N, C-alpha and C positions, 0 to 999 in steps of 0.2 A: 329082295338083300334077307339071307336067309335066317329064319329064329333061332336064335343064339342058345343053345341047351350043350349045358355040362355043368359036371358037379364041382368042378375045381374054380376057383375063386378068378370071374376075367373082369375086364372091365374095357370100357368102348373108347378108342382115342380116335381124335380129329384129323387125318394126316394133311399134306398140301394137297392131293389128289380130290379132298372133300369126299373120302369114303370112309367106311367106315370098317373097322379091321379088329377084330378077335385077336389079344394076347394073351397067352398062358405065362400066368404067374408061378413061381416055385412060392412056398412057404419063405421061403428067404427073402423074396422081392415083396410078400406079401407084408411080411412086419414092416415093410421102409413105405409101403404106399397105407395102411394102416395110421400109422404114426402120421403121416401128412395128411388125409383126412381126418382125422379126430383133431388137429388141430384147426383147420378149415372149420370145421362145427362151431368151436369155441368163439372164431372170430365172428361167424357168422352171429350166435349169438349178442357178441358184445354190441355188434353195428344193430342189432335189432331192438335191443335195450334202448340203446343211445337214439334210434330214431322214437322209439314209444317214448321217453323220456320228454323229445323235444317237444313230442305232440301233446304233452300233457301238459308242457309248461308254454306250449302258443296258446292253448284254451283258456290256461290260468290267465294269462295277460290279457287275450283278446276278451275275455269276461271283464277283467277290471276297467281295460280302457272301453269297454262298452257299457258299464256301471258309470263311469264317469262322466262319458260324454253324454250318455242318456241323463241322469241329472242334473249336468250343466246346463245341457239344452233346456232339460225339463225347467227349469226355471228360469235360464238366458232369454229362452223363447218366449214365456211366461211375462215379464217384463221388459225384456228387449234394452238391459240399460248396462252402462258399464261408465264408472267414471275414476276419475286421479284422486280423487276427495270425498270422503264415508265418514257418515256420522253412525256409531251404533252405539246402542243402547238395549238396557231390557225392559219390561212391559210387565208389570204385576197391576195396571189400573188402567180406567179407560184412559185415553189420550187426554192433557191438558191442555189448556188454551193456550198455553207456551209451544208446546209440540204441533197443532193446526197452524199457530202462526208463523212458527219456524218452517214447517211444508209448505205454506204459500210463498212463502217469502225467498228463500232460498236460492241461489243462483248457484253453478256449478258445482253442488255440493247435491249429493246420496244419501238415503237415511234407510239405515237398516234396522227394523225392533226387532227383537228374540222376545216371543212369547214360551209360557208356562202354563202347567196344569192349573194356576190362578189365574191367570188370563183368561178372561172371556173374548174370545175369540170376533163376537158378534159384533164387540165394540171400537174395532179399527175397521171395520169395514167401510166405515166413510174415506181410507184411502183406497179401496179395491181397482179404480182407476188413474191411481196417483202413476206419476213417474218421477215423482223423485220418491214416496216412502213405499216401501215395502218390511209390510208386517208379515214375518215366518211364524207359523203357529207349529204346535208340534210337529203335528202331521207332516208339514211342507219340512219340516227339519232333519224328519228321516227321512225323506225322498232325496237329502243332499250327498248322502252316500261315504259321510265322514269316517273317518275311522275312530276319532276322538267321541261318536254319540254313545257308545256304549258306558261310557264311563260316569253317566251325570244323571243322577235321578229327574223326573219331571220339572221340578219343581224350585231348581237348584239356580242361584244368582249367577254362576259359573256358568252357565250355557250359553253366558253374552261371549265364551270362546267360540263357539259356533259364527258369531256374528263378525270375530274377526276375520274367518277363514272365509265366510262368504264375499265381505268386503275387500282383500284379496284377490280372491277368485275373480271380483267384476272389477280389476284395474286400480285398486286401489296404491297411491302415493303418500297418501296419508291420513289419517285413523283418527277422527273428535271421538272420544267416548263420553258422553253425559247421562248426570242422573236425572229419571222419569219426572221428579218432581220438583226440579229446579226452576226459577222464573226466567226466564230470557226478552230482555226488552228490546234488544235490538241484534243486528248481525254480527255487529263487531268483533265479535268472540274467534269468530271462522278468522279473521282477516289479522294476521299477528305479522307486522314489519319490524322485522327482524333485522335491520338495516340501520331502524335507531338507535341514537344512542343507547349503550346499555354500563348498568352498575355489573362490577365482577367483583366478588366477594373473594377475600384472602384472608383465610382466618389466622391470626397469631396463635392459635393452642389447637394444632388440627389434630386433636383428640376430642374435641368439642364438637357435639352436633349443632348444627346451624337450625335457629328457628327462624323462618321465612315470615312468620306473622308478623315480626319485632320490624321488618326492615319496611313493614306496610301500616305499622305505626301501632299495631297491638304486641307490647310485650308479657302481658298476665295471662296469654293462653297461649295454648302449643298446637298442633295440629298431631290429629290421630296417627300413631304409629310412630310419636317423637319419643326418642331415651330419654327416661324418666331423669337419671343421673347427671344430665345436662340442663336439664330444667331450668335452673337458678345463676346460667351462666352471664358473665356480667357484662352486656353488649357494649357498655363504653367504653369495653380494651378493645371492639372488634376494627377493623381497618379494611376498609371497602378500596377496592380501583375503579375508578371512571373509563372512559373510554371513548374516544370520536371517531367508532366505524375505523379505526387505523389499525386492531386487534381483529382478526376474522375467527371467531370460536362459533362452532357450528351446533344451535341446539337441537336434540333429538327429542326432546322431551317439553312441550310445553305446560307447566301444572297451573291451571287456575284457580284463584282462590274464590271464594263463597261467600257473600256477606251475607248480612242478618245474623244466619245460624249458620255458625262455620262448621269445616270438620271437625269436630272434636272428639276424644276418647269418651269412652265410660267414664274412666277415671276420674276425669275431670267434672263431669255431668254430675257425679254422684258426691264429690267432694265440696263443689260449689255452690250448691244448691238450686242449680240451673235445670234438674229433672221433669217439671211441671212448671214453668215457665219458659218464655221466648227469651231468645238471645236477641241483642239487637245491635250487632257489633258491624259498621263500616270498616274496611280496612281503603287505606290511602287512595286517593285515583290521583292516576295520569303520573303516575312515578316510571322512571325507566323500567325494562326487564331487568331482572336480580338472574345474573347466571352465578351457577356455582360449580366451577369445574372441580372434579376431583371430588368434592364433598357430597356423602353421604346423608339424604335428608328422605321426609317419609313422601312418597309419588299414591293419591289414590285415586279412584277408577271414575270417579263423579266428574270431573271438568276438566279431563286430560287430553292433548293433541301428541300425535306420536308420528315420525317421520318411518320411512322407509328398512331402513337399517334396523330397526327396533324391532320388527313385527315377529322374528320366531320365537322373541321371547317376551311375549304378551300375555304366553296363554298364564290364567287362574289356576291352582294349585287347587283340587276340589276334596282333601282330607280333612282340614281345618274349618275352625270358625269363617263363615262367608264375611265376619266385619273385620277379620286382617287376613282373609287373602290376598286383596288389592296391595294390603301394606309386599307380604312377602313377597309378594310380584314385585313390587315396585324397587326392593332393594335388591333382587334377583337383577333387574332392569339395570340398574344403573351401572351395575357389575359392567354390562355389555357397552351401557354409554361411552364408560371412560376407555374402554378397550377400544372403541371405534372413533377415540379421541374425543366425543360429543361434550356438552355440557345438559345441564338440566336450566330453564329458563322458567323462573315465578313472574305473574302478571296480574293485577287486577281488573279483569276483564267485564267488573259488572254485575255479573249473575249474582242471582240470588235464592237462598230458599227463606220461606217464609212459615211452614208449616214446619211444627217440633211432634215429630212423633217419635218416642223411643221405646224400643220393644226387642230385646235380647235374650230370651231365655237360655243364654248362652255362655252368660257374661261371665260365669268363672271360670269358663274356659280360653274367653277371650284376657283375662285379666292377666291371666298367666303367664299367655302369651305373651303379652303386653311386656310383664317385668322380665320376659327371656327372649327382648330383641337383641339385645346388645350380644348376645351369645349369638344367634342367628345371623346377626350384621358380621360378627368377627369371621364366622365360618365363610361367608359371602366372599367379605371382600381380602380373605388372606391369597397373597402370591404367591408364595413361596411352596405351597401345597399343588400349585395348578401351573405347571410349567409350560405352555401347551398354548400355541397359535390357532390353534382350531379351535371355534367360540362353542361348538355341539359338543367337543368332546368335553370341555371346560365348563359346559353348563351340569354333563352330568354328574361329574364330578363334586361336582357343588352339591347337587341333587341329594348324590350317596353319602354326606359327609350330612346332610341336613337329615337322610335316613338314618345314619347310623346312631345321630343323635336324638331321634325320637320328633322331630320337629315334623316330620314328612313322613309317607310310608310308600310300599311298592307302586301302590297304586298310581302316586302321580308320578313317578317317574315312568310306568306304562303310558300314562296319557301323555307326556310330554313329545314321547316316542312315533305316539301314533298323531299326534300334534303336527312334528317334524315328518312323517311320511305322507300327512296331507298336505304340507306346504308342499313338497316334492311332487306331489298328482297332479295339485293345480297350477303348478309351471313357478314359482315363488324360486328368487334365486340369491343365495347371500353373497353380501359384500365380502370382500374378498380382506378388506385392510383393515385386517384386528389384530391389536397389542395384548398379548397375554399381560405384559408388566405394565399397570398404569402408573403413571409418574406418580413419583410419590408426593412431591412439591408442588402444589398448586401452580408456584411462578415459572412451574418449564413448561404451562400452558401458552406463557406468555411471552410477547417481544418486549421486556419493558421501557425498549429505547423507544417506542412510540409514543405518540402522546398520549397521557395520561395525564388524571389526577388523583390524590389517594385523601382520604378523609375519614374521621373517625364521629361516626354516624351523630353522636348526642354532643357533641365538643363545638364550639363556635370557632374551628378553625379550620382551613382547607389548606390543606399544601401542594404546591406547585413545584416539583424538582423541590430548590434549598430553600425558598422564598415564599412566607407566609401570608395569605392573604388574608386578613382577617372579614368576617359577615356576622351580620346581628342576629342572634339565639331569636328565633320565631317560630310559630308552627300555621303551616300554610296550606297542606295539602286537602282538607278536607272541608275550606273555604268556600263555599259557593256564594253569590248573590244573583238567585235565580229572579230576584223581584228588582232588580237596578238593571236599566236600561245604561249598555254603554255606546256611546255614541263615539266614533271616531272619524275627523273630520280630515281628507284632504282639500288642502290649497288650490291644488296645480295639477289638472290633470294626470293622466297617464301613469297614476302609479296603483291602481287597483290592484294590480300584480301582487301588492305586498301584501294582502286582506288575507292569503293564505298564512303569511310567517308572521302578521299581529295575530290573526284567531290562535296561532300555535303558540306566543305570550300569554293571550289574555281567557282564551276560549275555557280553560279550567276554572276558573274565577268569574266569570260573566258570561253563561250560558248566550246570552240573547244581546248581540253587539248588532247596530246599523252602520251604517257610514254614508256620511253626509260626503257630497260630490258637486264640483263648481260648474260642473259645464255638461252640455246631453248632447248626443249624436245620433242622426235621426235613424242612423245605418249600426245601431249597438246597441244589444239588448242585454240590459242591467239584469244582475240576480235582484230579488224581491226585498234584500234587505240596505239595497241601494235608496237613497232619498236624494234625488237631484233637487240642488236647490242653485238657482243664477243669481241669487240677490246677493249670496254670500262673496262676490269679487273677488275671488280667491284667499277668500278666509279674511280681509277688510270688516265684512258685514256676519260673518258666521253664526252669531248670537243670533240674529234675526230669523232663522233656519228654525230656530226650539219651534212654533207654530206648526210648520209643514211636519215635523219628526212628530208631536205633541196630535196631532189629529189623528195620525195612525197607530199611535203607540201612547194611547192614554190613561192606560192600568198599572202603571210602575210607580213604584213607591218613590223612587227617584229618579236623576237622569245625570249620569256622570258622562263628562264631554273633556278630551285629549284629541291634540290635533295629531297628525301621522306621525309626526316627527318628535312626537315625545314618547319615553320609557319610563313607565308606570311600575311600582314596585306594588302591585298591585294585594300582596301580602300586608301590607303596614295599611291597609284600609281598617282593620279590625280595631285598631286605635284608636278610630276617629269616630264622633256621633253620625249615625246616617239620617240623623231627625232634622238637622240643622245645616247651612250652606258650608261651603268650602269655597273659598279659594286666594288667592295669594294677592296681597294688599300695596306691598311697599315699593317702588322701582329698586332694580340694585344698585342703578345707575348707567354709564356706558351710554352709547350712541342711540338707544332706544331710547331713553329721556325726551330727545330731542321731538318725539311724537308729542309731548307737552305743547309744544310753543306753535303747532300746525293748526291751520282751522279743524281738523276733524275733530280737536282736544277742545280747543280755547271756544269753540260754538258752544257746547254744552252750557258755557257760562251765560250766555243769554238767554238759554232754554231754563234754569235754573232761576233768571230774571221775572221769568213770566211766569215758571210753576213756583212760588214759594213753599210749597210743601217741599219741593224737592231740596230747595236751599238750604230750611231748617234741620231736614233730616240728615241733608250731608253733614250738617256743621256737626250736629250732636252724635253723627256715626262716626264721623275722623277727628272730632274736639277741634277744627277749626276748617271755616269757608274753604278750601281749596279742592280744586281738581288732582285727585290723585291717578298717577301712571302705573301699571299692575301689570304683569306678563297673562296673558288669559288663555294659553295652552292648556290649563287644566282647569278645571272648576266642576260643584257638582252643585244641583238643584233637588233639593227635596218637593216632593210630590204638594206639601202645604204650601210653596211659593210657588210653583209653575205658572199660574196662568199671571199673579202681578207681574212675574218677570215676562213673559211674551208679551203682554201689554207697553212697557217699559220697553223693551227691546224694538216694537212695532216703532213709537215715538225718537229714539235715538236713531234708529235707522232711516226716519225722514229726514232728519238731519243728517244723517250721512258719518256720525261719529263713531269714532275709531274705535275696535271693540277692545282695545285696551285701556282705554279710558270708559267706555260704555261699561263695559261687564261691571265695573267694579264701581263705577254711580249707580246702575242699577239696584246693586245686592244694597247700596248706602240710602237709598231712598225706598229701600222695602222695610228696609229700618228693622233688619233681625235682630230680635234682643239678644242671640247667642249665635255664632258663627264658628270657622275653624280659620284662622289663619295659617295656610297652608305654606310650606316650605317649597319651591319646586328650583330646584339647582339648575342655573342656566350654564353655560359654556362659552368663554369667550376665545378667539384667537387660536394657540395652539393647544387649547383645551381640548378643542373638540377633535385631534385627533390623535388626544389621549383618553379616549371615553371608558377604557378599561379599567385604566386606573380608579378615573373618578368613580365608575363604579363601588370597587372594591374600597375607598378610601373615605366617602362622606356617608355618616352611620345615617343621620338623620333625615333626609330629605325624601318626599313619597314619588318622585320624579325628576328626572333630566330630559335637558332639553336646549340644543337640539342633538338629539342622535340620528345621525341619515341612514334609516334602512335600507334605500335603495345603493349603500354601500357595503358590497361583502365583507370587509373586514369590520366593521363597525355593527352590523347584521351578526357576523358568528360570534363579537366579543360578549355582544350581549345573549344571544342563546346558549350561551356557555355559562355566562357568570346566572343566568336565569335557572337552567338547566342544573348550576349545582345549591342554591342557592335551595330548591324546591325538595330535590334528592337528597340532602342534609336534612329535612324534616321528618322525623318519629314523634 
């Protein structure tokens, strides 16, 4: 091909025969071609710039992904842990005995501890090989690559936000946050049974804040973050709704109480004179969960469990006093709890704090915020200003209002954005079921056609429908007889499966319970608190079993005996003297009095003729020489009389004296100078089918017999009665 040489404008074209040809153009043709060529250059630049932008974006995304993968793997590989359940805590001090024991004994839970510049990292080296507890120093925290890291100083309590993200990143479905200086005696606090019967609060005056401490027996103190204008609320006019698992409200937050030294604000500590002396407050135990649908109440970060839906709102704000940051966070959190149609559940899980250290150099700042909480809460819970079903958008609208009113500042808003960015990076998925308008009336949460009872806490009445059920006023929740052994006798085999139910009724009063069982099977393995006593002969001579009981359990101040078909109102025991015997003396009549004419009772006369001291003592005791028959389904023996009782019981058993004659004769022969003649309500005939009515109508009896707990209707009647008696205790 010849080399092109032309001063005129030329263009190389490609024809069908794949040959290059020269074509000359006129100026007219050139103008057309030049325009076309100029357009092609612009198009080329556009494509080039677009490619460069895509390459840069790819590099940026790759770098971000590599950073996340690297940092995730660096910790995940190092500890190789994931769990559905995480405990999150910060550490300023060396690990306490409670934390060391917690790490040893927890099962299906992991712990992440966030250090700061006041933490001596080496103190936590004891957990270097632990697969249950992860301690993260500041250096390790910085390797995580979270966007929120740049917003903390190195000694901030709010570094706990890093722990939330770490737990979520490693599989958390539940997060329990706890303060490092609390005393934990068992692991029950981790395992909350939401299927138990619960109390649901219905506040008559919805403008008033609810004091959960009042529900658990302490009306003279209030939690940190409580609105001062509501401190003097009259709880006698409050109404609670109690449910039997008929209404399924979902707790999204479980707030545990702290015993001995509860979570109290600075103003209470200053005004009550408790700044330098330890408090010793014990909240009522074994009460059901308290549900608060639609009611705002302080939530702290000291003993609290959260479920998955609420994780995006756990972040603690960083620009306000740390002593109030968790309270502000809690109120924001509650707005979203209610938006997800959840509730807050309060409970006493036995955790306590016994070292009192108060050091708050920013008290004036805290005090100012405490007095402004009503305004903060009003901003958070106002619905009309935030008509959105997008929880993230709603959150930032609330934050903007709080910033506008100088309660937070822009740094908090930026940090929340970083927190959400981090949640997205670690794969968190928001729940879609969110309601912008929370129900204005708590009753809308409830299906009140289901079975329920409503009551006034300090009143003596329980109302069920239109029927008023009277109960006696009492105080039971803190009565514990840990120095008394409760003995429950099974007259017949096959009923040991009732022990769980009986412990449900009595364990809160009697931590120490043993069971008498009349037979022994070689193929059955019995729990250690079972005492086999075949001499009992199906209850006819169960009194003789005290020798075996005393051999095994010799150091109790008293021994309380009941049969398995007796319902004992344990809270009534506080009205009796535990240093003297209790027993039922006189026969109520009926067919059982015929036992007096049988050899198993008549033979006792022959024994008294031989033992003249018996005869004299029985005459002095009863006022006449006569064998008395009395119910022996419940009686009490103080330690002082136990050896005499056992000795006489042997002699009675050798002559096969029936227990309902023998027990009362033994007490008469012992000639106790003082005793309690107790009233045991015996049910006869059709009354046995109406046990629930007897429970409420009979005030003075300490116990009722027989109630057959093997029958579901009677078991449930007693369970409900027992529940409301105790739930009504303040």
